C-alpha positions as CSV (number, residue, x, y, z in Angstrom):
1,M,-0.6,0.2,-0.3
2,P,1.4,3.2,-1.0
3,P,1.8,6.0,1.6
4,A,-0.4,8.4,3.0
5,T,0.0,12.2,0.5
6,G,0.3,13.7,4.2
7,V,3.0,11.0,4.8
8,H,4.9,11.3,1.6
9,M,4.7,15.1,1.5
10,W,7.1,15.3,5.1
11,D,9.3,12.2,4.1
12,T,9.9,14.6,1.2
13,L,10.6,17.8,2.7
14,F,12.7,16.0,5.9
15,D,14.8,14.9,2.5
16,K,15.1,18.3,0.8
17,A,16.0,20.0,4.3
18,I,18.5,17.2,5.9
19,A,20.2,18.2,2.2
20,R,20.4,21.3,2.8
21,I,22.2,21.2,6.3
22,V,24.5,18.0,5.9
23,K,27.2,19.3,3.2
24,A,30.4,18.0,5.4
25,G,30.7,14.4,6.1
26,T,28.6,11.4,5.6
27,L,25.2,11.2,7.1
28,V,23.1,7.8,6.4
29,V,19.4,7.6,7.2
30,E,17.1,4.7,6.5
31,M,13.4,5.7,6.7
32,P,10.1,4.1,8.7
33,D,9.3,2.9,5.4
34,G,12.5,1.1,4.9
35,A,14.4,3.5,2.5
36,S,17.8,4.6,2.9
37,R,19.2,8.1,2.1
38,R,22.2,9.2,1.8
39,Y,23.6,13.0,2.8
40,G,26.8,15.1,2.9
41,D,29.8,15.0,1.0
42,G,31.0,11.3,1.5
43,T,34.1,12.2,4.1
44,G,34.3,10.7,7.1
45,D,33.2,7.8,9.0
46,P,29.3,7.5,8.0
47,V,27.3,8.1,10.7
48,I,24.1,6.0,10.5
49,L,20.7,7.2,11.7
50,R,17.2,4.5,11.8
51,L,14.2,6.8,12.1
52,K,11.4,4.1,13.4
53,D,8.4,6.2,13.9
54,R,6.4,7.2,10.7
55,D,5.5,10.8,12.6
56,L,9.5,11.2,13.5
57,P,10.4,13.4,10.4
58,R,7.5,15.9,10.5
59,R,8.2,15.9,14.1
60,I,12.3,16.9,13.9
61,L,11.0,19.4,11.1
62,L,8.9,21.3,13.0
63,N,10.9,21.1,16.5
64,P,14.2,19.3,15.6
65,D,16.1,19.8,18.8
66,L,13.0,18.5,21.1
67,A,12.1,15.4,18.1
68,V,15.6,14.2,18.1
69,G,16.3,14.5,21.8
70,E,12.9,12.5,22.4
71,G,13.4,10.2,19.3
72,Y,16.9,9.1,20.8
73,M,15.6,8.4,24.3
74,N,12.2,6.7,23.6
75,G,14.3,4.2,21.0
76,T,12.2,5.5,17.5
77,L,15.4,7.4,16.2
78,E,18.7,5.3,16.9
79,I,22.2,6.1,15.9
80,E,24.3,3.4,15.0
81,D,26.7,2.1,17.2
82,D,24.9,4.8,19.7
83,D,27.4,6.9,18.2
84,L,26.2,10.1,19.5
85,Y,29.6,11.4,19.1
86,G,29.5,11.3,16.0
87,F,26.1,12.6,15.3
88,M,26.3,15.4,17.5
89,G,30.1,16.5,16.2
90,L,28.4,15.9,12.5
91,A,25.7,18.3,13.4
92,V,27.7,21.2,14.9
93,K,30.0,20.8,11.8
94,N,27.2,21.7,9.6
95,L,25.2,24.2,11.3
96,A,28.1,26.1,12.3
97,A,28.9,26.3,9.0
98,G,25.8,28.3,8.2
99,N,23.8,25.2,7.0
100,K,20.5,25.8,8.6
101,F,16.5,24.4,8.0
102,W,14.7,27.1,5.8
103,W,12.7,28.5,8.5
104,Q,15.5,28.8,10.5
105,L,17.1,31.4,7.6
106,A,13.6,33.6,8.0
107,L,14.5,34.0,12.0
108,E,18.1,35.8,11.1
């Protein structure tokens, strides 16, 4: 059964937002439907995230700081090998370079 239109919309927006943010390093995201997406320039050890909840891409887009933390704590966002330092390093490096969600740019 194909995904509902709303789910597909959030997955597409999530994909575009992460592609805009992650320019340096390598991030692999395994979506709840099993699809795997790769972001960044391919350098460094890849950080692999598994999203286990269909609603998580939407929640991350709407409130990334809260949704990523909650997802990690409740197990709906898994970081392979519990590489929290690798994930945070990748995020900080890219956010420090000015790569942000589109709506964050409007707040500057």
